[in-house]
C-alpha positions as CSV (number, residue, x, y, z in Angstrom):
1,M,-24.9,-40.5,59.3
2,K,-28.5,-39.8,58.2
3,R,-27.8,-36.1,58.1
4,L,-24.8,-36.6,55.8
5,L,-26.8,-39.0,53.6
6,V,-29.4,-36.3,53.3
7,L,-26.7,-33.8,52.2
8,A,-25.4,-36.3,49.6
9,V,-29.0,-36.9,48.3
10,L,-29.5,-33.1,48.1
11,A,-26.2,-32.7,46.3
12,V,-26.8,-35.3,43.7
13,T,-30.5,-34.4,43.4
14,A,-29.3,-30.9,42.4
15,L,-28.0,-32.7,39.3
16,S,-31.5,-33.4,38.1
17,A,-33.3,-31.1,35.7
18,S,-36.7,-31.9,37.4
19,A,-38.1,-33.7,40.4
20,S,-39.7,-36.2,38.0
21,A,-36.3,-37.4,37.0
22,L,-35.9,-39.4,40.2
23,A,-37.0,-43.0,40.7
24,S,-36.0,-45.6,43.3
25,N,-35.1,-49.2,42.5
26,D,-35.5,-52.3,44.7
27,N,-32.1,-51.9,46.2
28,G,-32.8,-48.5,47.7
29,A,-30.6,-46.6,45.2
30,T,-32.0,-43.5,43.5
31,V,-31.7,-43.4,39.8
32,V,-31.2,-39.8,38.7
33,R,-32.4,-39.5,35.1
34,D,-31.8,-36.6,32.8
35,S,-29.1,-35.3,35.1
36,I,-25.8,-34.0,34.1
37,I,-22.4,-34.0,35.6
38,Y,-19.6,-32.5,33.6
39,A,-16.3,-34.3,33.5
40,N,-13.4,-33.6,31.1
41,G,-15.8,-31.9,28.7
42,D,-18.2,-34.8,28.5
43,L,-21.6,-35.3,30.1
44,Y,-22.4,-38.1,32.6
45,R,-25.4,-39.2,34.6
46,T,-25.4,-41.1,37.8
47,I,-27.2,-43.5,40.2
48,L,-27.3,-42.3,43.8
49,T,-26.5,-45.1,46.2
50,P,-27.5,-44.6,49.9
51,N,-24.1,-44.6,51.6
52,D,-22.0,-42.3,53.7
53,L,-18.2,-42.6,53.5
54,S,-17.4,-39.7,55.8
55,R,-16.4,-41.8,58.8
56,T,-14.3,-44.4,57.0
57,G,-11.0,-42.6,57.6
58,A,-10.1,-43.0,53.9
59,P,-7.5,-40.5,52.7
60,D,-8.7,-37.5,50.5
61,S,-6.6,-39.0,47.7
62,S,-9.1,-41.9,47.5
63,Y,-11.9,-39.5,46.4
64,D,-12.5,-37.4,43.4
65,T,-14.2,-34.0,43.9
66,L,-17.7,-33.2,42.8
67,F,-17.9,-29.4,42.6
68,M,-21.4,-27.9,43.2
69,F,-22.2,-24.4,41.8
70,D,-25.3,-23.5,43.9
71,G,-27.6,-23.7,40.9
72,A,-25.4,-21.7,38.5
73,Q,-24.7,-24.8,36.5
74,M,-24.6,-28.5,36.8
75,P,-21.9,-30.1,38.9
76,L,-18.4,-30.7,37.7
77,S,-16.2,-33.8,38.5
78,S,-12.5,-33.5,38.9
79,A,-12.0,-36.8,37.0
80,A,-13.9,-39.1,34.7
81,P,-14.0,-42.9,34.0
82,G,-11.0,-44.1,32.1
83,E,-8.7,-41.3,33.2
84,P,-5.6,-42.0,35.3
85,G,-6.4,-41.4,39.0
86,Y,-10.2,-41.8,38.7
87,N,-11.4,-43.3,42.0
88,G,-14.4,-45.2,40.6
89,G,-17.1,-42.9,41.8
90,R,-15.9,-42.1,45.4
91,W,-16.8,-38.4,45.9
92,M,-16.1,-35.5,48.2
93,V,-18.7,-32.9,47.5
94,R,-17.5,-29.3,47.7
95,P,-19.3,-26.0,47.0
96,V,-17.8,-23.4,44.7
97,S,-18.4,-19.7,45.0
98,F,-17.3,-16.8,42.8
99,P,-16.3,-13.5,44.4
100,G,-16.9,-11.5,41.2
101,G,-20.0,-13.6,40.2
102,Y,-20.4,-16.8,38.3
103,A,-21.0,-15.2,34.9
104,H,-17.9,-13.1,35.1
105,A,-15.7,-16.1,36.1
106,A,-17.3,-18.3,33.4
107,A,-16.7,-15.7,30.8
108,L,-13.0,-15.4,31.8
109,Y,-12.1,-19.1,32.5
110,A,-14.8,-21.5,31.2
111,G,-14.0,-21.5,27.5
112,A,-16.2,-20.6,24.6
113,N,-19.4,-22.2,26.1
114,N,-19.2,-20.2,29.3
115,V,-19.7,-23.4,31.4
116,F,-17.1,-25.1,33.6
117,D,-17.2,-28.5,32.0
118,R,-13.5,-29.3,32.5
119,Y,-11.7,-29.3,35.8
120,S,-8.8,-27.4,34.2
121,E,-11.1,-24.5,33.6
122,L,-12.2,-24.4,37.2
123,D,-8.6,-24.8,38.4
124,A,-7.6,-21.8,36.4
125,A,-10.4,-19.7,38.0
126,I,-9.4,-20.9,41.4
127,N,-5.7,-20.1,40.9
128,A,-6.5,-16.6,39.6
129,G,-8.8,-15.9,42.6
130,G,-12.0,-15.9,40.5
131,A,-13.4,-19.0,42.3
132,Q,-13.2,-20.3,45.8
133,V,-13.8,-23.9,46.9
134,G,-15.5,-24.5,50.3
135,A,-15.2,-27.3,52.8
136,V,-16.3,-30.9,52.1
137,M,-20.1,-31.2,52.4
138,A,-20.4,-34.9,52.0
139,Q,-18.5,-38.1,51.0
140,F,-20.3,-40.9,49.3
141,S,-20.1,-43.1,46.2
142,C,-22.0,-43.2,43.0
143,P,-20.9,-44.1,39.4
144,L,-20.6,-41.8,36.5
145,L,-22.3,-43.2,33.5
146,P,-22.0,-41.9,29.9
147,A,-25.0,-39.6,29.2
C-alpha cells in the first residue's frame, strides 16, 4: 500500500508548478497549491489525501481517469464536478504516450491552444492512433476544486 501511495503522491505532485506549492495540513493531507488539472476545458486544483483504493475491488466504472503526460503538460481528467458520471474525485491514474511525439499529436488534436484540456481531444488522438494510454498506475481519491 505504501508503494502505491507513493505513486499517487508522485502523480499528483507532478501537478504542481514547484515544490514550494506543497503544504501538509493537520489531517495528513497534502494541499497542492498553484497546481493545474484540466477538465472539460477548465482548470482545477486539488488536495491530495493519503489513501489507496487499489485493493477495494471497486469496479473501474466507479473511477474517473486522470491522464498523466510525463511532463509534457499538466494532467487531464476524464470528467469534472457537475458533469453526469463524475465520480466525486475517485481516480485511476494512467500514463499517456505519443508515438509521433506530444507536439505533433497536440497540433493535430488538442485544439487551437495545443493543450489537451478536454477529454474529447485526447479521445480523438487515441482513436486515431496518435496517443496511447498505459496501464493504471494508482487508484486514490482527491477532490477537484475550481482554480
